N, CA, C and O atoms as CSV, one atom per row, in Angstrom:
chain,resi,resn,atom,element,x,y,z
A,1,MET,N,N,-116.278,18.091,204.419
A,1,MET,CA,C,-115.226,17.364,205.093
A,1,MET,C,C,-114.559,18.291,206.109
A,1,MET,O,O,-114.423,19.495,205.890
A,2,ALA,N,N,-114.152,17.691,207.222
A,2,ALA,CA,C,-113.502,18.461,208.277
A,2,ALA,C,C,-112.309,17.682,208.811
A,2,ALA,O,O,-112.249,16.457,208.711
A,3,ALA,N,N,-111.363,18.419,209.377
A,3,ALA,CA,C,-110.204,17.796,210.009
A,3,ALA,C,C,-110.496,17.569,211.485
A,3,ALA,O,O,-111.069,18.427,212.155
A,4,TYR,N,N,-110.096,16.402,211.985
A,4,TYR,CA,C,-110.265,16.046,213.394
A,4,TYR,C,C,-108.925,15.633,213.968
A,4,TYR,O,O,-108.134,14.955,213.313
A,5,ILE,N,N,-108.682,16.047,215.192
A,5,ILE,CA,C,-107.478,15.665,215.915
A,5,ILE,C,C,-107.836,14.500,216.828
A,5,ILE,O,O,-108.813,14.565,217.574
A,6,ILE,N,N,-107.050,13.445,216.768
A,6,ILE,CA,C,-107.255,12.263,217.605
A,6,ILE,C,C,-106.047,12.131,218.527
A,6,ILE,O,O,-104.908,12.059,218.067
A,7,CYS,N,N,-106.306,12.100,219.822
A,7,CYS,CA,C,-105.254,11.916,220.827
A,7,CYS,C,C,-105.650,10.748,221.714
A,7,CYS,O,O,-106.833,10.554,221.994
A,8,TYR,N,N,-104.677,9.973,222.156
A,8,TYR,CA,C,-105.005,8.827,223.001
A,8,TYR,C,C,-103.858,8.490,223.934
A,8,TYR,O,O,-102.702,8.827,223.680
A,9,ASP,N,N,-104.212,7.808,225.031
A,9,ASP,CA,C,-103.264,7.162,225.939
A,9,ASP,C,C,-103.621,5.689,225.934
A,9,ASP,O,O,-104.741,5.318,226.284
A,10,LEU,N,N,-102.687,4.858,225.545
A,10,LEU,CA,C,-102.900,3.416,225.531
A,10,LEU,C,C,-102.280,2.854,226.799
A,10,LEU,O,O,-101.066,2.926,226.990
A,11,THR,N,N,-103.121,2.291,227.667
A,11,THR,CA,C,-102.682,1.963,229.021
A,11,THR,C,C,-102.185,0.542,229.213
A,11,THR,O,O,-101.713,0.211,230.301
A,12,ASN,N,N,-102.270,-0.299,228.216
A,12,ASN,CA,C,-101.809,-1.674,228.338
A,12,ASN,C,C,-100.502,-1.816,227.561
A,12,ASN,O,O,-100.533,-1.983,226.341
A,13,PRO,N,N,-99.349,-1.753,228.243
A,13,PRO,CA,C,-98.064,-1.714,227.537
A,13,PRO,C,C,-97.760,-2.956,226.700
A,13,PRO,O,O,-96.992,-2.867,225.742
A,14,GLY,N,N,-98.328,-4.089,227.028
A,14,GLY,CA,C,-98.028,-5.298,226.285
A,14,GLY,C,C,-98.947,-5.563,225.110
A,14,GLY,O,O,-98.729,-6.516,224.362
A,15,ARG,N,N,-99.964,-4.747,224.932
A,15,ARG,CA,C,-100.969,-4.991,223.894
A,15,ARG,C,C,-100.525,-4.414,222.556
A,15,ARG,O,O,-99.887,-3.363,222.503
A,16,ASN,N,N,-100.862,-5.100,221.491
A,16,ASN,CA,C,-100.585,-4.640,220.134
A,16,ASN,C,C,-101.758,-3.771,219.680
A,16,ASN,O,O,-102.894,-4.240,219.607
A,17,TYR,N,N,-101.478,-2.516,219.380
A,17,TYR,CA,C,-102.533,-1.585,218.981
A,17,TYR,C,C,-102.579,-1.372,217.472
A,17,TYR,O,O,-103.069,-0.341,217.010
A,18,GLN,N,N,-102.080,-2.321,216.707
A,18,GLN,CA,C,-102.088,-2.202,215.249
A,18,GLN,C,C,-103.502,-2.005,214.706
A,18,GLN,O,O,-103.694,-1.292,213.721
A,19,ASN,N,N,-104.497,-2.635,215.345
A,19,ASN,CA,C,-105.888,-2.464,214.898
A,19,ASN,C,C,-106.332,-1.014,214.996
A,19,ASN,O,O,-107.078,-0.538,214.140
A,20,LEU,N,N,-105.886,-0.302,216.029
A,20,LEU,CA,C,-106.215,1.121,216.162
A,20,LEU,C,C,-105.585,1.907,215.021
A,20,LEU,O,O,-106.250,2.731,214.393
A,21,TYR,N,N,-104.321,1.660,214.751
A,21,TYR,CA,C,-103.636,2.397,213.682
A,21,TYR,C,C,-104.301,2.146,212.328
A,21,TYR,O,O,-104.464,3.070,211.531
A,22,GLU,N,N,-104.676,0.915,212.076
A,22,GLU,CA,C,-105.349,0.587,210.819
A,22,GLU,C,C,-106.728,1.239,210.742
A,22,GLU,O,O,-107.141,1.692,209.674
A,23,LYS,N,N,-107.438,1.289,211.861
A,23,LYS,CA,C,-108.764,1.926,211.896
A,23,LYS,C,C,-108.630,3.410,211.572
A,23,LYS,O,O,-109.421,3.946,210.796
A,24,ILE,N,N,-107.641,4.076,212.155
A,24,ILE,CA,C,-107.418,5.499,211.874
A,24,ILE,C,C,-107.059,5.690,210.398
A,24,ILE,O,O,-107.587,6.589,209.743
A,25,LYS,N,N,-106.182,4.864,209.882
A,25,LYS,CA,C,-105.765,4.980,208.479
A,25,LYS,C,C,-106.907,4.698,207.511
A,25,LYS,O,O,-106.872,5.144,206.364
A,26,SER,N,N,-107.917,3.962,207.962
A,26,SER,CA,C,-109.046,3.626,207.083
A,26,SER,C,C,-109.867,4.850,206.700
A,26,SER,O,O,-110.669,4.788,205.769
A,27,TYR,N,N,-109.679,5.953,207.403
A,27,TYR,CA,C,-110.393,7.179,207.030
A,27,TYR,C,C,-109.845,7.781,205.743
A,27,TYR,O,O,-110.451,8.698,205.189
A,28,GLY,N,N,-108.720,7.287,205.261
A,28,GLY,CA,C,-108.203,7.697,203.956
A,28,GLY,C,C,-107.207,8.832,204.024
A,28,GLY,O,O,-106.044,8.655,203.660
A,29,THR,N,N,-107.634,9.984,204.479
A,29,THR,CA,C,-106.750,11.137,204.592
A,29,THR,C,C,-106.351,11.273,206.049
A,29,THR,O,O,-107.183,11.612,206.890
A,30,TRP,N,N,-105.088,11.012,206.359
A,30,TRP,CA,C,-104.641,11.014,207.744
A,30,TRP,C,C,-103.175,11.420,207.831
A,30,TRP,O,O,-102.425,11.348,206.858
A,31,ALA,N,N,-102.793,11.851,209.037
A,31,ALA,CA,C,-101.392,12.138,209.352
A,31,ALA,C,C,-101.167,11.791,210.812
A,31,ALA,O,O,-101.994,12.111,211.666
A,32,ARG,N,N,-100.056,11.141,211.100
A,32,ARG,CA,C,-99.683,10.859,212.487
A,32,ARG,C,C,-98.786,12.001,212.937
A,32,ARG,O,O,-97.619,12.076,212.551
A,33,VAL,N,N,-99.334,12.880,213.750
A,33,VAL,CA,C,-98.646,14.112,214.128
A,33,VAL,C,C,-97.563,13.848,215.172
A,33,VAL,O,O,-96.448,14.356,215.048
A,34,THR,N,N,-97.876,13.069,216.185
A,34,THR,CA,C,-96.909,12.647,217.198
A,34,THR,C,C,-97.171,11.178,217.494
A,34,THR,O,O,-97.998,10.553,216.829
A,35,GLU,N,N,-96.490,10.626,218.466
A,35,GLU,CA,C,-96.637,9.211,218.790
A,35,GLU,C,C,-98.087,8.822,219.021
A,35,GLU,O,O,-98.517,7.752,218.589
A,36,SER,N,N,-98.843,9.672,219.693
A,36,SER,CA,C,-100.237,9.326,220.008
A,36,SER,C,C,-101.225,10.407,219.576
A,36,SER,O,O,-102.286,10.558,220.182
A,37,ASN,N,N,-100.882,11.155,218.536
A,37,ASN,CA,C,-101.767,12.192,218.003
A,37,ASN,C,C,-101.811,12.104,216.483
A,37,ASN,O,O,-100.779,12.093,215.812
A,38,TRP,N,N,-103.013,12.042,215.967
A,38,TRP,CA,C,-103.238,11.937,214.528
A,38,TRP,C,C,-104.208,13.033,214.097
A,38,TRP,O,O,-104.943,13.583,214.917
A,39,VAL,N,N,-104.202,13.339,212.814
A,39,VAL,CA,C,-105.226,14.190,212.208
A,39,VAL,C,C,-105.823,13.402,211.051
A,39,VAL,O,O,-105.101,12.818,210.243
A,40,ILE,N,N,-107.149,13.392,210.984
A,40,ILE,CA,C,-107.843,12.750,209.867
A,40,ILE,C,C,-108.797,13.758,209.250
A,40,ILE,O,O,-109.168,14.744,209.886
A,41,VAL,N,N,-109.189,13.509,208.021
A,41,VAL,CA,C,-110.198,14.324,207.345
A,41,VAL,C,C,-111.348,13.399,206.986
A,41,VAL,O,O,-111.145,12.360,206.356
A,42,THR,N,N,-112.562,13.779,207.389
A,42,THR,CA,C,-113.723,12.917,207.193
A,42,THR,C,C,-115.011,13.736,207.228
A,42,THR,O,O,-115.013,14.897,207.636
A,43,THR,N,N,-116.090,13.118,206.798
A,43,THR,CA,C,-117.415,13.734,206.910
A,43,THR,C,C,-118.108,13.308,208.201
A,43,THR,O,O,-119.177,13.826,208.524
A,44,LYS,N,N,-117.518,12.373,208.943
A,44,LYS,CA,C,-118.122,11.911,210.194
A,44,LYS,C,C,-117.996,12.965,211.285
A,44,LYS,O,O,-117.218,13.911,211.167
A,45,THR,N,N,-118.778,12.784,212.353
A,45,THR,CA,C,-118.710,13.680,213.505
A,45,THR,C,C,-117.674,13.162,214.502
A,45,THR,O,O,-117.203,12.030,214.392
A,46,ALA,N,N,-117.331,13.996,215.467
A,46,ALA,CA,C,-116.400,13.584,216.521
A,46,ALA,C,C,-116.944,12.387,217.288
A,46,ALA,O,O,-116.195,11.465,217.612
A,47,VAL,N,N,-118.230,12.392,217.578
A,47,VAL,CA,C,-118.849,11.280,218.307
A,47,VAL,C,C,-118.770,9.993,217.489
A,47,VAL,O,O,-118.462,8.933,218.033
A,48,GLN,N,N,-119.043,10.077,216.193
A,48,GLN,CA,C,-118.962,8.895,215.331
A,48,GLN,C,C,-117.534,8.344,215.269
A,48,GLN,O,O,-117.331,7.131,215.303
A,49,ILE,N,N,-116.557,9.235,215.180
A,49,ILE,CA,C,-115.155,8.809,215.151
A,49,ILE,C,C,-114.782,8.159,216.479
A,49,ILE,O,O,-114.176,7.087,216.505
A,50,ARG,N,N,-115.148,8.817,217.586
A,50,ARG,CA,C,-114.863,8.250,218.908
A,50,ARG,C,C,-115.448,6.854,219.040
A,50,ARG,O,O,-114.758,5.917,219.441
A,51,ASP,N,N,-116.728,6.721,218.699
A,51,ASP,CA,C,-117.399,5.429,218.836
A,51,ASP,C,C,-116.757,4.370,217.943
A,51,ASP,O,O,-116.646,3.208,218.337
A,52,ASP,N,N,-116.337,4.765,216.752
A,52,ASP,CA,C,-115.675,3.846,215.834
A,52,ASP,C,C,-114.343,3.368,216.414
A,52,ASP,O,O,-114.045,2.174,216.379
A,53,LEU,N,N,-113.547,4.286,216.941
A,53,LEU,CA,C,-112.241,3.926,217.484
A,53,LEU,C,C,-112.352,3.135,218.782
A,53,LEU,O,O,-111.489,2.309,219.080
A,54,LEU,N,N,-113.402,3.378,219.550
A,54,LEU,CA,C,-113.589,2.628,220.799
A,54,LEU,C,C,-113.743,1.131,220.558
A,54,LEU,O,O,-113.506,0.332,221.464
A,55,THR,N,N,-114.134,0.746,219.353
A,55,THR,CA,C,-114.309,-0.682,219.060
A,55,THR,C,C,-112.985,-1.443,219.057
A,55,THR,O,O,-112.985,-2.672,219.133
A,56,VAL,N,N,-111.858,-0.736,218.971
A,56,VAL,CA,C,-110.551,-1.399,218.961
A,56,VAL,C,C,-109.667,-0.991,220.140
A,56,VAL,O,O,-108.475,-1.297,220.156
A,57,LEU,N,N,-110.245,-0.302,221.124
A,57,LEU,CA,C,-109.503,0.114,222.315
A,57,LEU,C,C,-109.938,-0.690,223.526
A,57,LEU,O,O,-111.034,-1.249,223.548
A,58,ASP,N,N,-109.076,-0.747,224.536
A,58,ASP,CA,C,-109.448,-1.325,225.821
A,58,ASP,C,C,-110.283,-0.303,226.588
A,58,ASP,O,O,-110.188,0.896,226.328
A,59,SER,N,N,-111.090,-0.765,227.519
A,59,SER,CA,C,-112.000,0.125,228.250
A,59,SER,C,C,-111.266,1.157,229.102
A,59,SER,O,O,-111.839,2.201,229.414
A,60,ASN,N,N,-110.022,0.897,229.484
A,60,ASN,CA,C,-109.287,1.866,230.302
A,60,ASN,C,C,-108.356,2.764,229.481
A,60,ASN,O,O,-107.669,3.610,230.054
A,61,ASP,N,N,-108.318,2.601,228.161
A,61,ASP,CA,C,-107.566,3.516,227.304
A,61,ASP,C,C,-108.270,4.864,227.279
A,61,ASP,O,O,-109.484,4.945,227.463
A,62,ARG,N,N,-107.498,5.919,227.051
A,62,ARG,CA,C,-108.070,7.265,226.979
A,62,ARG,C,C,-108.092,7.713,225.517
A,62,ARG,O,O,-107.178,7.423,224.746
A,63,LEU,N,N,-109.164,8.430,225.159
A,63,LEU,CA,C,-109.328,8.864,223.774
A,63,LEU,C,C,-109.935,10.252,223.752
A,63,LEU,O,O,-110.871,10.541,224.497
A,64,PHE,N,N,-109.395,11.120,222.887
A,64,PHE,CA,C,-109.879,12.489,222.730
A,64,PHE,C,C,-109.952,12.776,221.239
A,64,PHE,O,O,-108.957,12.640,220.527
A,65,VAL,N,N,-111.131,13.176,220.763
A,65,VAL,CA,C,-111.346,13.504,219.354
A,65,VAL,C,C,-111.925,14.910,219.296
A,65,VAL,O,O,-112.962,15.179,219.903
A,66,VAL,N,N,-111.272,15.801,218.577
A,66,VAL,CA,C,-111.765,17.181,218.494
A,66,VAL,C,C,-111.727,17.655,217.041
A,66,VAL,O,O,-110.744,17.463,216.325
A,67,LYS,N,N,-112.824,18.274,216.637
A,67,LYS,CA,C,-112.895,18.860,215.298
A,67,LYS,C,C,-112.054,20.119,215.294
A,67,LYS,O,O,-112.091,20.910,216.237
A,68,SER,N,N,-111.323,20.292,214.261
A,68,SER,CA,C,-110.531,21.495,214.128
A,68,SER,C,C,-111.508,22.664,214.056
A,68,SER,O,O,-112.061,22.957,212.996
A,69,GLY,N,N,-111.709,23.310,215.159
A,69,GLY,CA,C,-112.706,24.373,215.274
A,69,GLY,C,C,-113.394,24.331,216.616
A,69,GLY,O,O,-112.914,24.953,217.564
A,70,ARG,N,N,-114.526,23.604,216.737
A,70,ARG,CA,C,-115.300,23.681,217.967
A,70,ARG,C,C,-115.861,22.345,218.465
A,70,ARG,O,O,-115.810,22.108,219.671
A,71,GLU,N,N,-116.375,21.484,217.642
A,71,GLU,CA,C,-117.031,20.253,218.067
A,71,GLU,C,C,-116.020,19.275,218.662
A,71,GLU,O,O,-114.908,19.144,218.151
A,72,ALA,N,N,-116.406,18.583,219.748
A,72,ALA,CA,C,-115.483,17.629,220.366
A,72,ALA,C,C,-116.227,16.490,221.046
A,72,ALA,O,O,-117.388,16.633,221.431
A,73,ALA,N,N,-115.553,15.366,221.189
A,73,ALA,CA,C,-116.055,14.221,221.951
A,73,ALA,C,C,-114.845,13.541,222.562
A,73,ALA,O,O,-113.777,13.514,221.952
A,74,TRP,N,N,-114.996,12.990,223.761
A,74,TRP,CA,C,-113.861,12.347,224.411
A,74,TRP,C,C,-114.325,11.202,225.278
A,74,TRP,O,O,-115.515,11.032,225.544
A,75,HIS,N,N,-113.345,10.413,225.716
A,75,HIS,CA,C,-113.618,9.257,226.562
A,75,HIS,C,C,-112.495,9.119,227.578
A,75,HIS,O,O,-111.323,9.044,227.209
A,76,ASN,N,N,-112.846,9.086,228.840
A,76,ASN,CA,C,-111.893,8.772,229.907
A,76,ASN,C,C,-110.713,9.743,229.930
A,76,ASN,O,O,-109.564,9.316,230.048
A,77,SER,N,N,-110.984,11.034,229.820
A,77,SER,CA,C,-109.903,12.020,229.815
A,77,SER,C,C,-109.326,12.198,231.220
A,77,SER,O,O,-109.985,11.890,232.214
A,78,ARG,N,N,-108.106,12.690,231.290
A,78,ARG,CA,C,-107.443,12.925,232.574
A,78,ARG,C,C,-107.948,14.191,233.248
A,78,ARG,O,O,-107.905,14.290,234.474
A,79,CYS,N,N,-108.422,15.155,232.478
A,79,CYS,CA,C,-108.895,16.402,233.080
A,79,CYS,C,C,-110.406,16.360,233.281
A,79,CYS,O,O,-111.081,15.447,232.805
A,80,LYS,N,N,-110.921,17.345,233.982
A,80,LYS,CA,C,-112.348,17.409,234.311
A,80,LYS,C,C,-113.186,17.662,233.054
A,80,LYS,O,O,-112.832,18.498,232.223
A,81,ASN,N,N,-114.283,16.944,232.926
A,81,ASN,CA,C,-115.191,17.143,231.794
A,81,ASN,C,C,-115.687,18.577,231.733
A,81,ASN,O,O,-115.831,19.138,230.646
A,82,GLU,N,N,-115.953,19.182,232.901
A,82,GLU,CA,C,-116.464,20.554,232.948
A,82,GLU,C,C,-115.463,21.535,232.332
A,82,GLU,O,O,-115.859,22.476,231.644
A,83,TRP,N,N,-114.173,21.319,232.578
A,83,TRP,CA,C,-113.154,22.196,232.018
A,83,TRP,C,C,-113.162,22.093,230.500
A,83,TRP,O,O,-113.133,23.108,229.804
A,84,LEU,N,N,-113.203,20.874,229.992
A,84,LEU,CA,C,-113.220,20.686,228.545
A,84,LEU,C,C,-114.440,21.332,227.911
A,84,LEU,O,O,-114.333,22.003,226.884
A,85,LYS,N,N,-115.613,21.128,228.530
A,85,LYS,CA,C,-116.841,21.716,227.986
A,85,LYS,C,C,-116.753,23.235,227.957
A,85,LYS,O,O,-117.230,23.864,227.013
A,86,ALA,N,N,-116.153,23.824,228.971
A,86,ALA,CA,C,-116.063,25.282,229.051
A,86,ALA,C,C,-115.030,25.861,228.091
A,86,ALA,O,O,-115.208,26.966,227.578
A,87,LYS,N,N,-113.960,25.126,227.848
A,87,LYS,CA,C,-112.844,25.668,227.066
A,87,LYS,C,C,-112.917,25.378,225.576
A,87,LYS,O,O,-112.380,26.136,224.768
A,88,LEU,N,N,-113.575,24.293,225.207
A,88,LEU,CA,C,-113.612,23.944,223.781
A,88,LEU,C,C,-114.713,24.662,223.044
A,88,LEU,O,O,-114.873,24.474,221.838
């Protein structure tokens, strides 16, 4: 099992994102660190978590999932992909 950090920007102010919160909580061991940052513990990979959470997000929402350590996956980040690949 590993800890993963989940960060997101939800871009539709009128939308109810309760499905996202429930999806994150379904991993069992979780903590909401800030308004849009959570930590979960799971045996899944960052890519699997990202793909799972994308099922309840809008296509223009931003999502960042990083394993506490080195492995990472993201979607629609604000910074350059090359920077993330080099720094993580």
